[in-house]
C-alpha positions, 0 to 999 in steps of 0.5 A, a space after each residue: 322546089 321539086 325533087 323526084 326519084 325511086 329509091 330501091 334497097 337490094 342485096 341485104 346481107 350480114 356484111 351490108 347492103 346496096 341502094 339505087 336511086 333511079 330517074 332522079 330529077 330536081 329543078 335547077 339541074 342534077 349534080 349528084 346524090 348523097 347517102 348519109 348513113 349510120 347505125 343504131 346500137 342495140 341498146 339505143 332504142 329507148 334512149 334515141 327513139 327513131 333517131 339513132 346515135 350518129 357517132 358512125 355517120 358517113 356521108 357517102 357520095 353516090 356513084 352514077 352508073 347507066 343513068 342511076 345512082 348507087 351507094 354500097 354500105 359495108 358494115 366494116 366502115 361502121 365498126 361491124 355494127 349489125 342491126 338497124 341501119 339508116 340511110 337518108 337520100 339527098 339530091 343535089 342541084 348544080 348550085 350545090 343546094 340539096 333537097 331531101 328525097 327519102 330515107 330507108 331503114 335496113 336490118 342487117 342480119 347476123 351472119 349464118 352459122 356456116 360463115 368461115 371462122 377458121 381464118 385464112 385469106 381469100 384472093 379475088 381478081 377483076 379484069 378492070 376497075 369498072 368490073 369491080 366497081 359494078 360488083 361492089 355497087 351491086 354487092 354481086 360477084 358476077 365479074 369476080 374470079 377467085 385466085 385463092 380460096 383456102 377451103 376450096 376442094 377444087 384447088 385454085 390456090 396460090 403456091 405463095 403469097 405475102 402482104 407487106 404493109 408499112 406506114 406512109 408507104 404504098 402497100 404491096 401484095 405478091 403471090 405466085 400461081 402454078 401453070 395449072 391455075 385457071 387464071 394463069 397469064 390472065 392478070 394484066 399489069 396496071 389494069 387487073 384489080 386484086 383483093 385479099 379478104 381476111 375470112 376471119 373478120 371479113 376485113 379487106 387486107 389489101 386491094 390494088 392493081 397488078 404491077 408486074 407479072 413474071 413467068 418463070 420455070 421452077 423445079 416444080 414446073 412453070 409458075 407466074 409471079 405477080 406483084 400488086 400495089 395498093 391504090 395509093 400507087 395512083 399517085 405515080 401516074 400523074 405529075 406536078 408542075 411549078 406553083 408558088 402558093 400563098 401559105 394558107 395552111 397544110 390542108 389547102 396545100 395538100 388539097 391542091 396537090 391532089 387536085 392537080 393529080 386528079 385533073 390528069 387522071 381517069 375518074 376511078 384514080 381520083 383520090 380525095 382528101 377527107 380528114 386532115 388534122 395536120 397543122 402547118 409547122 412553118 410561118 413562111 409566106 409561100 409554099 412551093 410545088 416543083 416538077 415531080 411525080 405526085 407521089 414524090 411530091 407527097 412523099 417529100 413535101 408532105 410526109 417528110 417535110 411536114 409530117 403526119 400519116 397518110 391512110 387511103 381507103 374506099 367509101 362507095 368505090 371512091 378513094 379517099 385519103 386521111 392526113 392525120 397527126 396521129 394514127 392508130 390506137 393504143 392497145 392493152 394486149 402485150 407483145 410478149 416473149 413466151 406468149 405471142 413472140 417467136 423471135 425478136 431483135 431490137 435496134 437503136 438507130 442514131 441516124 441524123 444524130 448531131 451534137 453540134 450544128 451549123 445553122 445556114 441561111 440563104 445566099 448573101 448576094 445574088 449572082 453577078 453578071 460576070 460571075 462564073 457559071 458552073 455547077 461547082 460554084 458555091 455562093 456565100 450564105 448567111 451564118 450565125 458568126 456575127 451574133 454567136 461570139 464569132 462561132 458558126 456552131 451551136 452545141 448541146 453540151 449533154 449530147 457532146 458529153 454522151 456521144 462526143 463531137 458530131 457536127 452537121 449543117 442545118 439549112 434554112 434557105 428562107 432565112 436571111 437574118 443572122 439573129 433569126 437563124 440563131 433562134 431557129 438553130 437553138 430551137 432545132 437543138 432543143 427539139 432534136 430527137 436522137 434515136 429511134 428504137 425499132 424491133 423486128 419481131 416474128 409473132 403469132 396472131 393470137 386473136 384468132 384463138 384468144 379473144 384477150 388479144 388484139 389483131 396486129 394493125 399498122 399504126 396501133 401501139 402495144 406494150 412490148 415485154 421482152 427482157 432482157 432486150 429491154 423493159 416494158 415499152 409501148 411501141 407503134 407497129 410500123 410494118 407488117 408482113 402477112 403470109 396468107 398461107 400461114 395466117 397465124 404467123 406475121 412479121 412485124 417492125 415495131 418502133 417508137 417515135 424518135 427519142 430525146 436524150 433523156 428518154 434514150 438514157 432512161 430507156 438504156 437504164 431500164 434495159 440494164 435494170 431489166 437484164 439484172 431483174 432477169 438474172 435475179 429472177 433466173 437465179 430465184 427460179 433455179 433456187 426454188 426448183 432446187 429447194 422443191 427437189 431437195 424437200 422431196 428427196 428428204 421426205 423420200 429418204 426419211 420414209 425409206 425402210 431401215 429394217 436390219 437383216 436377221 441373223 441366221 440360227 445355228 443348228 442345235 448341238 448333237 447328243 452324245 449318242 447321235 446316230 450316223 445319220 443325225 451326225 451327217 445331217 448336223 454336219 450339213 446344217 452347220 455348213 449351211 449355217 456358216 455360209 448363211 453367217 458369212 452372208 449375214 455378216 456381209 449384209 450387216 456391213 452393207 446395212 451399216 454403210 447404207 445407214 451411215 450414207 443415208 444419215 449423212 445425205 439427210 444431214 447434207 440435204 437439211 443443211 442445203 435446205 436451210 441455206 436456200 430458205 435463208 437466201 430466199 427469205 423464207 418465202 418458200 
């Protein structure tokens, strides 16, 4: 067994590195090269020796370019670990067997001090997918052009830009550039690739192709408005055809749909299933695929019919998709009014609620040769009439009591037995979810300035505290809108999984209790503030000066032998005394009135303080 090839590590930086295998050769014919890679935690050296813990192990498939095989490792795929990385290289034969070629140890340095930590978003452009692939594989920016850099002194910025993300949907990025922008009219629909990078943590917030480009004149001059969609949109570019497949579970079904799509498209549009954890929820012997676009097929037959969550991402410039029963993690940092909520509204959606259902099965009989053929012809179908006391309806008494009679049919065309149909209908009622709680929130990304807060990511769950609209709920982020010109502000749609009747009633009661608590807390706050103010006012009144005015002194009586000058002086002094006496009497009267008022105020304040202290339970 022989295997050969030259391994070269290059362009190592604080964000990752690239590996190139030149002239690989193996007996039995070369089929591919793989690069399993993992990082060593800083505290693992003694514990694991030369074999670091492989909890972040990723098997990268090499990308062939001009006769060599490339792999690019980004630390963002390894939870941003720095320090020691290990990459092993395996060469694969045509029959699928592999041989070990070699290994490399790479040291990822700490980021330089001038790395931009202020936040903001940079927007980059490549003319086509291959240009971007070359840059990504070699960790260069040879073909990359900058659409937007918030720190560029030379301009080259957008005049508007918004990212829209939502669970199980194709993400969008729309922006506008002025006539003076160097890339004006150079972005080509379905060909050009656009990438948005979060400068705070290096995360690629959006990457996809240009969908539409519109030139228009505004009050500020000419501008180009561009709309982009992420790589999940490649599912729009292919179609499915009729297939009746044996039901071997959800994963083979999903894989076949993607294989059909990949067989029609260029290599860079291939999307490969990677982590599939959704289980089949049907015991039907067959699954079907119709004549429809691949995206319509995935949306209706995978997401809507089976459930779960889709997440598309890149590894070594190849596209992968996970289909999982759960997505995201539960965070502890709350979404709370007065902290990171600027405005919020809450909606309870009852779409699909039924208090009574009519289970319907397949056609009772096939069409006859002489049967009328028309689009408006309806054929009789299986019901539960014969096994349900001559009634075609099932009801949930508790739901009827709560909401009244709301009927709807539920159809299972594969069921032709009334008893099986009855059992399926009862199961449907037991498992029915009646309501979806949903918030629309304008929030602040506090993680940019406060390490205690987590970054908002779709799929993650946060406790939301916003009385009196509700109590404390732990809800999932369903949608997120990012204004790239205002990084600290985001719009979120947050909701829960659909709720049972009991959960809905409990939540409603909690909301009512929450409102009462808010009212009580508001009353307590107001009383506490009033008590503090009264105590301060009382102290001020008690220390206020209360010295009474001094009475004027009357002049001494004249002697019997007083001269004319003395008599004249006495007469003037006595007149001044009488004036001062009148003023004194007025001052005494005012003083007495003031003292009475002050004493009355003290008495009233003391009485109110005693009342408030009693109402507050003496805690203040």
